C-alpha positions as CSV (number, residue, x, y, z in Angstrom):
1,X,2.7,8.1,-16.4
2,X,1.7,8.0,-12.8
3,X,3.7,9.7,-10.1
4,X,3.4,8.4,-6.5
5,X,4.6,10.1,-3.3
6,X,4.3,8.3,0.0
7,X,4.2,9.9,3.5
8,X,3.4,9.0,7.0
9,X,6.1,6.6,8.0
10,X,8.0,6.8,11.3
11,X,8.9,5.1,14.5
12,X,6.1,3.6,16.7
13,X,5.9,1.2,19.6
14,X,4.4,-2.2,19.3
15,X,0.7,-2.0,19.5
16,X,0.6,1.5,18.1
17,X,-0.9,2.8,14.8
18,X,0.3,4.7,11.8
19,X,-1.4,5.9,8.6
20,X,0.5,5.9,5.4
21,X,-0.6,8.1,2.5
22,X,0.2,7.9,-1.2
23,X,-0.6,10.9,-3.3
24,X,-1.0,10.1,-7.0
25,X,-0.7,12.4,-10.0
26,X,-0.4,12.3,-13.7
27,X,-3.4,10.1,-14.5
28,X,-7.0,9.6,-13.7
29,X,-7.0,6.5,-11.5
30,X,-10.4,5.1,-12.5
31,X,-8.7,2.3,-14.5
32,X,-5.9,1.6,-11.9
33,X,-5.3,-0.6,-9.0
34,X,-3.2,0.7,-6.1
35,X,-1.1,-1.5,-3.9
36,X,1.0,-1.3,-0.8
37,X,4.1,-3.4,-0.5
38,X,6.9,-3.6,2.0
39,X,10.5,-4.7,2.1
40,X,11.8,-5.8,5.5
41,X,15.5,-5.5,6.2
42,X,17.4,-8.2,4.3
43,X,14.3,-9.6,2.7
44,X,12.4,-9.4,-0.6
45,X,9.6,-7.1,-1.3
46,X,6.2,-8.5,-0.3
47,X,2.6,-7.7,-0.8
48,X,0.6,-6.0,1.9
49,X,-2.7,-4.7,0.5
50,X,-4.2,-3.7,-2.8
51,X,-7.3,-2.0,-4.0
52,X,-9.1,-1.3,-7.3
53,X,-9.8,2.4,-7.6
54,X,-13.1,1.6,-9.4
55,X,-15.2,-1.0,-7.6
56,X,-13.1,-1.1,-4.5
57,X,-12.0,-4.8,-4.7
58,X,-9.4,-5.3,-2.1
59,X,-6.6,-7.7,-1.2
60,X,-4.8,-8.2,2.1
61,X,-1.9,-10.4,3.0
62,X,-2.7,-12.9,5.7
63,X,-0.1,-11.3,8.0
64,X,-2.0,-8.0,8.1
65,X,-5.6,-9.0,7.8
66,X,-7.7,-7.5,10.6
67,X,-4.9,-5.0,11.4
68,X,-4.4,-3.0,8.3
69,X,-7.0,-1.2,6.1
70,X,-6.5,0.2,2.6
71,X,-8.7,3.0,1.4
72,X,-8.9,5.8,-1.1
73,X,-10.0,9.4,-1.3
74,X,-11.3,10.2,-4.8
75,X,-11.2,13.9,-4.3
76,X,-7.5,13.9,-3.2
77,X,-6.3,11.1,-5.5
78,X,-4.8,9.5,-2.5
79,X,-4.7,6.0,-1.2
80,X,-4.1,5.2,2.5
81,X,-2.9,2.4,4.6
82,X,-4.2,2.5,8.1
83,X,-2.0,0.2,10.2
84,X,-3.2,-0.8,13.7
85,X,-1.8,-3.2,16.3
86,X,1.6,-2.8,14.8
87,X,4.2,-5.5,15.5
88,X,8.0,-5.4,15.3
89,X,7.8,-7.7,12.3
90,X,5.9,-5.0,10.4
91,X,9.2,-3.0,10.3
92,X,10.0,-2.3,6.7
93,X,10.2,0.2,3.9
94,X,6.7,0.6,2.7
95,X,6.0,1.3,-1.0
96,X,3.0,2.5,-2.8
97,X,2.5,1.2,-6.4
98,X,0.0,1.5,-9.3
99,X,-1.0,-0.6,-12.2
100,X,-3.6,-0.5,-14.9
101,X,-6.4,-2.9,-14.1
102,X,-6.9,-6.1,-16.1
103,X,-10.7,-6.1,-16.1
104,X,-10.6,-9.7,-17.4
105,X,-9.3,-10.8,-14.0
106,X,-11.8,-11.1,-11.2
107,X,-9.3,-10.2,-8.4
108,X,-7.2,-7.2,-7.8
109,X,-3.5,-7.5,-8.7
110,X,-1.5,-8.2,-5.6
111,X,2.0,-9.2,-6.6
112,X,4.9,-6.7,-7.0
113,X,5.7,-7.8,-10.5
114,X,2.2,-6.8,-11.6
115,X,2.8,-3.1,-10.7
116,X,4.7,-0.7,-13.0
117,X,4.6,2.6,-11.1
118,X,6.3,2.9,-7.7
119,X,6.8,5.5,-5.1
120,X,10.1,6.2,-3.3
121,X,9.1,4.4,-0.1
122,X,8.7,5.4,3.5
123,X,10.3,3.7,6.5
124,X,8.1,2.2,9.2
125,X,9.9,1.1,12.3
126,X,8.1,-0.7,15.1
127,X,9.9,-1.0,18.4
128,X,9.2,-3.8,20.9
């Protein structure tokens, strides 16, 4: 069992930055992938970024490439999402998730259905 707790959401003006944190506990994460997902108001949950804890393979949605960066801190068992140049369309509830890596696949899992452990979510609101 993996427990995930997100923090760092808030209200920011367009063009600003936020850093989300996801603290994980309950398991050693060496065989896990960690993902960030978001659910805008009235829309379905969508992928944002993902990372394999071991090896560091990453994935970014086209909509956030060049603006968002996913990273990890091994010592703190924490994954981060640095969000720069925020836009109003980035407004959503952001979720952290974890899944056991399928080492037979060359790419990191990036779809919500591939993840079994979820945090409670943190609201990010970008004003225009």
